[in-house]
C-alpha positions, 0 to 999 in steps of 0.5 A: 713653966710658961703659960703656953706649956701650962695650957698644953699640959692641962689640955693633955691631962683632960683638964679643960676650961669651960671658955677659951679666949685665944687672941692676938696678932700671931696666929700660930698659937691660936691655931695650935691650941685650938687643934690641941683642944679638938684632939684631946677633948673628943674621941673621933666617934664623938665628933659627929654630934659634939663638935660644932665649928662656926665662923664669926661673920656667919653666925649670931651670938644667939646661935653660939649661946644656943649651941653652947647650952646643948648637952653632949650626946653620948660624950662627956664634953661638947666642943664649940669652936668660934673661928674669926671671933673678931667679927663678932665685935660688930653687931649681928642681925639681931643687934647683938655683939660679942659683949652680949655673950656675957650672959653665957660666960657668967654661967657656962655649962660645965660639959661645954668647951667654948673656944673663941679664936680672936685673930689679928688683934686683941679684945679690949681688956677694959670690956666687961666680956673680957673680964668675965672670960678672964674670971670664968675661963682662960685667956691666952694672948699670942703676941708677935715676936721680936727678931731676937725672940724669933731666933730663940723660938727657932732654936727651942722649936728644933730642940723639941724635935732633938735638933740643933741649929747655930745662932747665925743660921737661925738669924738667916731664917728670920732674915728671909721669913721675918717673925711670922711663926706659921711661915717659920714652922712650915720651913722648919718642919721641912728641914726636920724631915730632910735632916732627920738622920743628922739632927743638925742644921747649919747655914748651908742647909738654910741656903740649900733648902730655904733659899737664902745665901749664907754669904750674900744676904742683907745681914752680911751686907749690913755687916760689911757696911758697918765694917766699911768694907766696900769690896764685900759690899759690891760683891753682895750687890752683884749677887743681888742683881743676879737674884732680884726676885729674892732680894727686892731693893725696897726690903734691902733699903728698909733693913739697912735703915733699921741697922742705922737706927739701931746703931744710933740707939747703941751710941745713946746707951750708957750700958753697953754690955752684951745683955743690955744692948741686946735688950735695947736693940731687940737683937740676939746677943750673938750680933751685938759685936756687929753693932759695937764694931760699926759704932767705931766707924760711924759717930752719932753725928754721921749716923744722922746724915746716913739716915737722911741718905737712906730716907732719900733712897727709900723714895728712889727705891719706890720709883720717886726721883729715880729714872733710868737707873737699875736697882743694882746701880741705885744700891751701888750709889747708896753704898758709896754714899754710906761708906764715904 
C-alpha cells in the first residue's frame, strides 16, 4: 500500500496524527489531504467552535501554539490548519519562526489536530523541527511527477472512477497540461462528467474536450522528425501556423530539444530494453519505440550538431537574431536543418 493510501485509510477510519506536515512542490495532495482531514475530523455542527484556519504570513508562532493548546468545545477534536506555512520560516513580529514551534510539537495536545501546509518546497530535513514532527506526527512530501509518472497517474485516477484511457491519450494530456496534477485533475473531472455513460476516453475525446489534436501536436511532430518524414512535419507545422495561440513556438522548440537530448541519452545506454530505456529517459515504455526508431536515423555525432541547431533556434524563437520572419517559416527552416 502506498503512503498516500495508508494516510487516506487512517483518516477515513478516524485515526488521526496530532500533527501533519504536508509539504512539497506538488500542491494537489497537500490540498487533498487537508480537505480529507477537515471532512472526517469534525462534523458540520462542530466546526464553528473547533475549526481554525490561519495563514502563515498573517499569524505568529505564539498564536498557533495558543490555539493548538485550546481544548475542543463539545467535540472530541479541535482542528488547526495553517495554510502557506512556508511563510513561517521567516521570523514573525515576536522574532519567532517555524523552528520555535518545536515546544508544542514535542508535547502536542491529543485532542488537537495541527495541519501545516508547507507548499512549493520542502522543509529542510536536517532541522530539529522536521525531526520532531517526524517523531511525534506525520510528514508527507508531495513531489512533482515526471512525464511518465503523470501518464500512469492519469490512468490510475480514471480507473478509480471506473474509466479507461489508452496510453497515447494520456500522453496527449500531459503534452498539453504538463505534469501539474491540479490542472490534470480538473480536466479529467470534466471528462468524467461528459463521458459518464461510456466510461472510455480516447484521443478523439482529448482533442474535442481538452483541445489538443491527436494528429497535429508536438508529440506527432517529434515522431515525424525522428522518422525524417518531411511531408508529415510540414503538415503539422501548417496546422500550428493556423493555431498559433495553442502552439507557441518557444514551447515547440523546447520539446524538440528535449527529444534530441533524450535521443542522445538513448545512444549512451548499454541496456536498451524497454524497461531500462523508459526508466533512463523517464518516459512511458509505450514510447520507447519512437526513440529506438529515431536512433537509426540520427547517430550520436549528428545529434550533437542537431542540439547546437536547436540552441540557435531557441534564441531565434525568443526574438534574438531573427527579424522579419514568421514563426511558421522559422519552424520550417528548423525542420529542414534537422532532417538534413
